[in-house]
C-alpha positions, 0 to 999 in steps of 0.5 A: 532480470532474476526478481526474488519476490518476499511478502504474498499477502493481500498487496504483494500476492497480487503485485508478484502477479503482475511480474508472473503474467508478464514473463519475469523470472520470479522466485518468491518466498513467505511463511505462508507456504499455501501462498507459495504453492498457488504461485509455483502453480502459475509459473515462479520458483519457490524460494528457500529464503531470504538470504537464498534469494538474494544470492541468486536473484538480481533484485528482492523485493519486499512487501511485508507487514511492519518494519520489523518484518522488513528488518528481520529479512534484511538481516538473513540478505545483508550477507548476500548484498554485493555489487550489482543487487537489488533491495526494492522495499515495496513495504508501508514503513517508516522513512528514517527505517527504509534509510536505515536498511537501505543505507546498510545495502548501499554499504554493502555494495549494492542500490536500494529503492523504497517503492510502495505503491498506492490506489488499492488491492483491486488496482494492484491486481491489475498493474494499475497501481501507482508506484512512489520510487525512492532511490538515485535517479541511476537506481531508478532508471535499472529499476524502471522496467520492473515498476511500469510492470508492476504498476501504470503511473511511476513517480521518482520521488527522490532521495531513499526514504521520500517514497515511504514519506509520501506513502504514509502521508498518503495513507493518512489522507485516506484514513481522513476522507474514509472518516470523514465519509462515515460520518457524513453517510451516517448524518445522511441516513439520520436527515433522512436522505436517501442514501444511493442518491447521497453516494452519487451527490459525493461523487459528483461533487467537490466534496468526492474522493477517491475513499468516497468511490472506492470505500464508500461502495463496499460500505454501503453494500455491507461487507466492507471488504477493501483487504485491509484492516484497523491494525494496519490503519493504525500502523500507517497514520502512527507512522505519519505522526511520527514523521510529523513529531520528529520535524515539530509539527504540531498536527490536530487532526491527526492524534483524533484519528488515531483515537477514533482507530484505537477505538475501533479496535478495543470495540471490533478487533485489529483484524476488523476491515477498516471500513467497519469503523463506520461502525462506531457511528452506526453503533450510536445512532441504531442505524444501518448505513447500507443501500442496494445495487452496491458491489461487495468488493472493488474491482478495476475494471480498466484493462492493463496498461504500460505503466509510465513515469509521472513527471512533477509540475516545474520538474524534468526526469532528472531533476 
C-alpha cells in the first residue's frame, strides 16, 4: 500500500517515522520544507501537494493542527478521490467536521476513517501510542496493518466521527487532570511537603493519572515540555464543550477549564507549553514547583511491539 502523509508537526512527524521505520512506501508533505527534507533523507518521497498525493497513493493520512486546515487540504484532494482511495484523518478535530469531510470522500467513491491518537508524543515516536478508529468495519480491516504499525493499541470505535468524539473527550479528561495536578502540587509545596515524596505518593495512590506520571515529571523538572501548547488545549477542550452543548449536556467543570486556559493564554501566550498552566498558581503564591531528579522530556522506554485490536468488554470484533 502506498501511503501519503500530510502534516509533519509534533505528532505527524513521529507517526510518519513509524511508517518509514517499518518499510512502508511513504510520500510526505508539509508547508515546512525542512520537515519534508528530513523525512526524504530517511527514505520518504516528497509530495507535490494534497491533490498529487491522493492521485498517486492508495491512502492519504492527514495530521493537521485544526479543522480548518483539514478542510483546506480536503478541498485539494477531493477531485482525485475515487473508488479504492482511503482518507485517514489523524488530526484532533470536531466530530461533526470529521463526519462532513468523510462524507465527501465516501460520496466520491472512497473510504474514510477518523483515527486520532492518544498517549503523548513520546509514544507516537515509538509506535506504542493508542489509536481510535471510526469507520465501517470493512474500512477498518483494510487499514488495520497501517494502524498497527502506527500504534500498539487500536480501538474500532464505531461509525465515522466516533473516534474524534472520544479523542476530544479523553483530551478533556487529560486537561482536567493536568489542572488538578497543578493545584495539588502547589498546595503540597505551600503546606511544606517534599515534592519528590508528593510525586511518589500520588503515583502509587488512587489519585494517580496518566497526566501525573507524564506531565507532573516535566513540571517538576522545570522544562514543562510535552510538545503541546496552550492554544491546542483550548481548541481541544472547546471541541468537547461544543459536543456537550450540541447534546444539551449542562457541563460545569469544562467551562471553568476553558476560562483557566483563556487566562493562561492571556498571561503567557497561546504558544506557551500547556503544563505551564501551573504558573498561574506559582505566580499567585510566589512558589517554584521544582524538584530534582525528573527528566526534561518524556521518553518511551518500552520496546516497539506489534499492534493489536482492543475489544471493548461485552463486544466482539464484528459488533
